[in-house]
N, C-alpha and C positions, 0 to 999 in steps of 0.2 A: 600522385596520382591522378589522370585525368577524370573530371566527374563524372565521364563515360564508362572508365571503369570501375569508378566509385560509388555507381549506382547499379552495378551486375550484382542479380541476388546470388547472396553464396550459398545458399542451394534451393533447388524448388521442393516445398513444403505444400504437401496434400493433408497434413491434417495437423490438429495442437490439440499438445494435454497440459492442461494444469493443474500446478496445487490447488489447495484450497485455503488453508490458514495461512495467517501473511503474507500470502502473495496474489488473491484476491478478496479476499475478506481479512475485515482488521478483530479479528478475531483476540489474537494474542495479546494484543496490547490493551486488550477492556479485560482480559483475565489473569494478566499481572501480579496484582496485586493477590487473587485466590487463595493462597496456598500459605500465603502471610496470614493472613484472616484463619483459614482453617487447622494451621497446624499451632495459634498460638492458644487454642481450647484441650491442645492437649502439653502449654509449655513449655514449648517449643521455637524457639525463631530460625525463619529461615532462609538458606545460605545462598544467595542472587545467584552472586557469582556462578554458583555451582550450580543454579536453573537455568539459568540462561542458557552456558553450555552444555552441562551434561545431557538434559534432556528432552533439544531440540531438534525431533525427528524421529521419537523413540515410539514404538505403538502404546496404547493405552494402558494393557497388562506391564508390558516392560517399563513405561515407566512410573506407574504404580510401586510393584513389586521395588527397584531402586527406592522411590521414596519410602517406606514401611522400611526400607534394612538403613538408609543414610539416616534418619530419625528418631529409628528405635520404638519405631510408633503400638504402641500395645494390640494391634489387627491384623489380619490375613490384607495379602491387597485387594481380593474380592472386596471384604468389610469396605476399607478405603477408598475404593472405586463407586461403591453407594452412598457412603457421606457424603463424601465429596462432588458426583455429576451432578445431580441438582442446583448447584452454586452456577455450576457451566453454566447448564442450560438458560439458567436466566438472563446470565451476560449476553449466550448469543445469538440471544434475540434483539439485543440490542446490538450488533457489531452490521455496518457499513460497508458497502464496498470502497476496496485501496482506489485513489485515485487512477484514471485509465480503466477499470476494468470493465465498466456495464459499456465503455465505447467500442473497447476491440471486440468485447464476447458480441456484441449485437450487428460489428462489421463484420465478424465473422459467416454469420447466421446468414448475415445480408446479401453476400455473396457463396451462399453455401459452401464453407469450407467447414466439415465437421470441425469438432473439440467434444473433448473429453475430461474429466473430472474424475483424479488418481490422487486419493489422498493415504496417510497411516494414520485416519482416525477412519474409527469402526462407520460402517456405511448409515445406521439407525443415526449418529451423531450426525454424520454429515447432509443426515435428511434434515434432522433439526436445524441447522445450521445457516442452509439454503431458504427454510421454508416461510421468509417473510421478504426476500430477494425476490422481485420481482419479474418472470419469464424463466428465473435462470432453470429450475427443471426440465423445461421445455428443450431449452435451449442446449443442454448436454447432450452428444448423440450418447455417449457412454458415460455413467457415475460408478466408481470404484472406493470400495473402502478397501483398510488392510484387511481385512478378516473370510472378501473375498478371493484373498490369493496366498500361494502357503507362504508367501514372507514381504513385509514392508520395503521400504525404504531403510537404506541402501540396494536392497537387493532387487535389483531389476524386474520384477514382476511384477507390478504393479503399469510400467509404463509396455511393457512388454503386450500386456493382457487387452490394456488399452487399446495400443493399436491395434489387436488382433480385432478386437471386434468394432473396431472402426473399417478394418480390410485396409490396412498400409500397412507398406515393410516399418522399420528402423528410420532407412535415409530419409526418409518422407516424411517423418515426420519432428517435429519440436516440440519438447518439452518447455515453459514456461515456471520458475520454480524461486523461493526467497532462502533456500538453507542448504547449509552443506552438504548433506544425507540425499537429500533432492539434485540435487544437481551430480552427489555421487551413482543416483540412481541411476538419473541420463545417461552420465558416463559406460556407464555399466551396459545400456540398452544399448550402446551405440548411436543413439540421436543427437538430435542439437539439441543445444539447449544455451535459454536466458533466464539469468540470474537477478533477479528484482528483492536483494538484499535489503532486511533491517541494517540501521546502521551498526548492528551492535551483531551481527552477520556477516565478516568479510573475509570469512575462510575460503566462501566459494569463489573469489575470484577469478582464482588461476583456473580453476578446472572449468568455469566455465564459455561459451563461445561467443559470447556477449554478455557485458553487466548496463543495466541502469539502472539510478535510480528512482524510477518511474516507471507503470507501461503507459502516462504521456509523452515518455521518450523514444516507445515502441514502435519502426518503419516497416510496416510490413511487405512492401518492395523488396527490401533487403532480402526476406525468405525466398520471392519468388513470390508472392501475396497480395490481391489487388489491395492499391496505395488510398487511403484515408481522404477522402473527400468533403470531411466538414472542418475546414480553418475558414476564416472568414474574415479576406487579406489576410494578417499576422497576426490574427490571436484564432481561440480555440475557446470556446464555451465550455463548459465544464461543469459535474455538479458542485455545489456553492459547498467552502473551507469556509468553517466559522472555527473564529479565535479570538480568545481576549488574551490582548499585550497591553505594555505601561511603555512608557518615554520616557527617562530621564536624563537630563543632558545628552540628549541625541542620542544615549543608549538604547535598546528597543530591547525586551525580554516580555516572553511569555506568562502569563497570567499560570500559576501549577496550579489547580483543586485536588486535592487526597493524594499526592504525589507520581502525576498520571498528566500526559501533553493528553491537549484535547487530540492534536490531530499528529495523525504514526507519521512515523520516520520516512516515506514516501511521499511526502509533502514537498517537493524541494525542486526549486527554477525560480521564475519569473513571472508572477503574478498579479492579476490589477481586482479591483475592486473598489467597495465602500466601507471609511473608517466612522465609524458615530460613537459617538464622544455621549451626548446624552441624547435624547427622544429631536430637540432642534435643530442638533448640531450632525452635520451629514458632509462627509472629503471622498470628491475620486480621489482613490490611491497606486498606485503601484509597489510590489511590494516582494524583495526577493526572501526566500528563505533557503536556508541551507546549513549545513556544519560548523563550526569554529571549530578547526584543529591543532590551532596557536597554544592554545590550554593542554596542561596537562590532562583536564578533564573534558571530555568533547562536547558540545554544550549548543545547543540550536541558537544561528544566527540569521536576526532580520534587519531589512535593510529598509524603511518606506520612504517612500517618496509622496509626498503629499502633491497632486494635478492642481487643486483649484485654492492653493494655501503653502502657510510651510510650516513645517516641521514643529513649529508653537505653537498652533492648532489644539494638537495632541500633548504638545509634551504637561505631565507631571500629573494625568489623567488617564484611569479604566478605558481604555475604548475598545471596542468589539467592531472585529477585521470580518466582513463578508465579499468574499475572494471568490466572480463567474467566472474570471476570464486569464487563459495560459497564457505566454507570450514565448518561451523557451526554457529550458532547462540552462544549468550553471557547472561551469569550470571551475578549479580553486581558484583561479585570479577575481572571478565574479565574484567570488564568500567575500576578500578581501576588501575588495577594488573593485567602480565602477565611472569610467571617464564620463563627463559633462555630454558627451555627445550620443553618448548609449541612453546616459539617464532623458534625454533630450526625445531619441527614437524611442526607448519605451511609453514615456508617456503620450506621445504624438497616439502610436498605436491602441493604446488605453484610451482613449480623450474621445478617441474616434469611435473604437467599440464599442463604448457603453453609452452608446447613444441610441446604439441598434434593437430592438425591437426582443431577441436572445438574447443579448445582456441586463435591457436596462429597467425589466419586471423583477427582477431578484433587490431592483431598489427599494422596492417598494415591501418586499415580506419583512416582516420581525425577525430584529437580528435574533440568533439562538435561538427560534422555538424551535418548538416539537415538530410544527409542520415545515419547517422548515428541511430539520435534519433529517426528516423524514424523506424528502423529494428524491426520488429517483431522478 
């Protein structure tokens, strides 16, 4: 296929419809352990496999009824909702946008492309979840919850109503989703759909028109939308990503606290930033982050290249990473190995970029501080 042919838009999109949880806002990872905590009060143990597969995409009432039944809780579904909802509210207020979400929404808003939010959550919960996200409520042309239509996903009702309110037809609407039921709903609405699934939600691959690891990989021009213009040469400024890692004998692992990763599954690709060992030691780094598919248990895989030193600089010590730039996504070959030439190219891009104002100011911020975490 020629470059000209590959750059032709798949269809002319006039409006975009976003899902919320797990697509643009990192709520699902934060609330992952809440059910376990709640069930422990009733002497019950959570079945994680069932929860990850069975509940995805359910409305609140459907999920509550299923949980009460599956765990034989001495409650009605409404009582369960009343008890557990405040626990969720606390976590929702800590949720941050997923990679590329703010960037894409600001881009669409800048170019006058209307976009909607259509979620299986109740409308009041949607408002609570996005209440601390700067500009979100104003950006969306339409916000819809499952209680505002006849049926939630996988029914097409939410997407059809969102398109209707924006004044566009299904063939000119693009849905961005992370779950199988969301992709099914988009298919039922006869809309184009881009899936940005978590690592565990791979069932939607075959049903989506396009599958991305994160919204940083989204290319608007493929859908007849204005292209991004925010790349600085070969690097993209991003909202800082903070993660603790440890390197032992060349193998790098994330330091996991309370059984939950500090970063969402959608952190995937080649990034650059700083590695801080202690207050007096800071190094420029290029970091590739992917998933190791070789082992029977899938796990996140890090590859770190120290630009101004060697891996020995951080070996055996807990290291704080602050990643401030994105170079590109990864393919399966990249995850297992990279050539010296490719690494040198990435180091050159990173080294040149990190002296520029839009990247360098992050080097002065306290790593993993509350101020950094809340930066928009």
